[in-house]
C-alpha positions in Angstrom: -20.5 -77.1 22.6 -23.2 -78.7 24.6 -23.4 -82.5 24.8 -26.8 -82.6 23.0 -25.4 -80.7 20.1 -22.3 -82.8 20.0 -24.4 -86.0 20.0 -26.6 -84.6 17.2 -23.6 -83.9 15.1 -22.0 -87.2 15.7 -25.3 -88.9 14.9 -25.6 -87.1 11.6 -22.1 -88.0 10.6 -22.8 -91.6 11.7 -25.9 -91.7 9.5 -23.9 -90.3 6.5 -21.1 -93.0 7.0 -23.8 -95.6 7.2 -25.3 -94.5 3.9 -21.8 -94.6 2.4 -21.2 -98.2 3.7 -24.5 -99.5 2.3 -24.2 -97.9 -1.1 -23.1 -99.7 -4.2 -19.5 -99.0 -4.9 -19.7 -99.3 -8.7 -20.2 -95.6 -9.0 -17.8 -94.5 -6.3 -15.7 -91.6 -7.4 -14.0 -89.0 -5.3 -14.1 -85.3 -6.1 -12.7 -82.0 -5.0 -14.5 -78.7 -5.7 -12.8 -75.5 -4.8 -15.1 -72.5 -5.1 -15.4 -68.7 -4.7 -18.5 -66.7 -4.1 -20.1 -64.5 -1.5 -22.0 -64.5 1.7 -24.8 -62.1 2.9 -24.3 -62.3 6.7 -27.2 -61.8 9.0 -27.3 -58.9 11.4 -26.1 -60.8 14.5 -22.7 -61.2 12.9 -22.2 -57.4 13.1 -21.0 -57.2 9.5 -21.2 -54.1 7.4 -22.4 -55.9 4.3 -21.7 -58.8 2.0 -18.3 -60.5 1.9 -16.3 -62.7 -0.4 -16.4 -66.4 0.4 -13.9 -69.1 -0.4 -14.4 -72.8 0.1 -13.6 -76.4 -0.7 -15.9 -79.4 -1.0 -14.4 -82.8 -0.6 -16.8 -85.5 -1.7 -17.5 -89.1 -2.7 -20.2 -90.4 -5.1 -21.9 -93.1 -3.2 -24.2 -94.1 -6.0 -25.6 -92.7 -9.2 -28.0 -90.6 -7.2 -26.2 -89.8 -3.9 -23.0 -88.2 -2.8 -21.6 -87.3 0.6 -19.2 -84.4 1.0 -17.4 -82.2 3.5 -18.0 -78.5 2.9 -15.4 -76.1 4.3 -15.6 -72.3 3.8 -14.6 -69.0 5.2 -15.3 -65.3 4.8 -13.7 -62.1 6.2 -16.5 -59.9 7.5 -15.9 -56.2 8.0 -17.3 -55.2 11.4 -20.0 -52.5 10.9 -18.5 -50.4 13.8 -15.2 -50.2 12.0 -13.3 -52.1 14.6 -11.6 -54.7 12.4 -12.4 -57.9 10.6 -14.3 -60.9 11.9 -13.7 -64.3 10.4 -16.8 -66.4 9.8 -16.0 -70.1 9.0 -18.2 -73.1 8.4 -17.8 -76.8 8.1 -20.5 -79.3 7.3 -21.0 -82.9 6.3 -23.7 -83.0 3.6 -25.7 -85.6 1.8 -26.2 -84.6 -1.9 -29.1 -85.9 -4.0 -28.0 -85.6 -7.7 -30.6 -85.9 -10.5 -29.5 -87.1 -13.9 -25.8 -87.5 -13.0 -24.8 -88.9 -16.4 -26.2 -85.9 -18.2 -24.1 -82.8 -19.0 -26.4 -80.8 -16.6 -27.0 -82.6 -13.3 -29.0 -80.5 -10.8 -28.9 -81.4 -7.1 -30.3 -80.8 -3.6 -28.0 -80.9 -0.5 -28.5 -81.0 3.2 -25.5 -80.4 5.5 -25.1 -80.4 9.3 -22.0 -79.0 10.9 -20.5 -76.0 12.8 -20.2 -72.3 12.3 -17.3 -70.5 13.9 -17.3 -66.7 14.4 -13.7 -65.6 15.0 -14.2 -62.0 16.3 -11.5 -59.5 16.0 -9.7 -58.7 19.3 -10.5 -55.0 18.6 -14.3 -55.6 18.9 -14.0 -56.9 22.4 -16.2 -59.9 21.5 -15.3 -63.5 22.0 -15.4 -66.1 19.2 -18.2 -68.7 19.2 -18.7 -72.1 17.6 -22.3 -73.2 17.1 -24.3 -76.0 15.4 -25.6 -75.2 11.9 -27.9 -76.7 9.2 -27.2 -75.9 5.6 -29.7 -76.8 2.8 -28.7 -76.0 -0.7 -29.4 -76.3 -4.4 -27.0 -76.3 -7.4 -25.9 -78.2 -10.5 -22.9 -80.0 -12.0 -22.4 -78.7 -15.5 -20.1 -81.1 -17.3 -17.1 -79.6 -19.2 -15.0 -82.7 -19.9 -15.0 -86.4 -19.1 -12.4 -89.1 -19.9 -13.3 -91.9 -22.3 -13.4 -94.4 -19.5 -15.5 -92.0 -17.3 -12.9 -92.3 -14.5 -12.1 -88.6 -14.5 -14.1 -85.5 -15.2 -14.3 -81.7 -14.9 -17.5 -79.7 -14.2 -18.6 -76.2 -13.3 -20.7 -76.1 -10.1 -22.9 -73.1 -9.3 -24.4 -73.4 -5.8 -26.7 -71.6 -3.5 -27.0 -72.5 0.2 -28.7 -71.0 3.2 -26.8 -71.5 6.5 -28.9 -71.5 9.7 -26.8 -71.2 12.8 -28.6 -72.4 15.9 -28.2 -71.2 19.5 -25.8 -68.4 19.1 -26.1 -67.3 22.7 -25.1 -63.6 22.2 -27.5 -62.8 19.3 -31.2 -62.0 19.3 -32.3 -65.0 17.2 -30.5 -67.5 15.0 -28.5 -66.1 12.1 -29.5 -67.1 8.6 -26.9 -66.5 6.0 -27.3 -67.0 2.2 -24.2 -68.3 0.5 -23.5 -68.4 -3.2 -20.6 -69.7 -5.2 -19.1 -71.1 -8.4 -16.8 -74.0 -8.2 -14.7 -76.2 -10.4 -15.2 -79.9 -9.7 -12.4 -82.4 -10.4 -13.7 -86.0 -10.3 -11.2 -88.8 -10.0 
């Protein structure tokens, strides 16, 4: 990865940590959100169509309105030339703006910055690449259960994101991949 990209990524993570440090801790609650869904990979990934996606969000509520989370996901893409599978992985640190968090339905907007890794099959003759990506998203927390003292909760989490990978040197353009998923969020 080039130094400018590395510096941008470190700067974004520093910004997120700064927001976390300055936020009131009265609402601080950690959460895990495993999810399943799908990805519609862009043409430069050489995939033959959509693919299943699995992932995990590890987050922290910074305030009533803001959360920060680490989003990790992966998808096995089938190479369109029939030469094996390619792994497409993503990891992003995201800021999440939650609206109406105390309500049963709490919609949100997210913006993540991270890395996309294309792990090409050895049968394709291509090399793997890791590139910078931006990942805006929209979704909602749909409350299922909450403890009486509000220290633990369970929610469904439908989510749609669009991953824009920048600078993939071996592709004509920058891949844009829609991702969709349904997660189960455990707050503790």
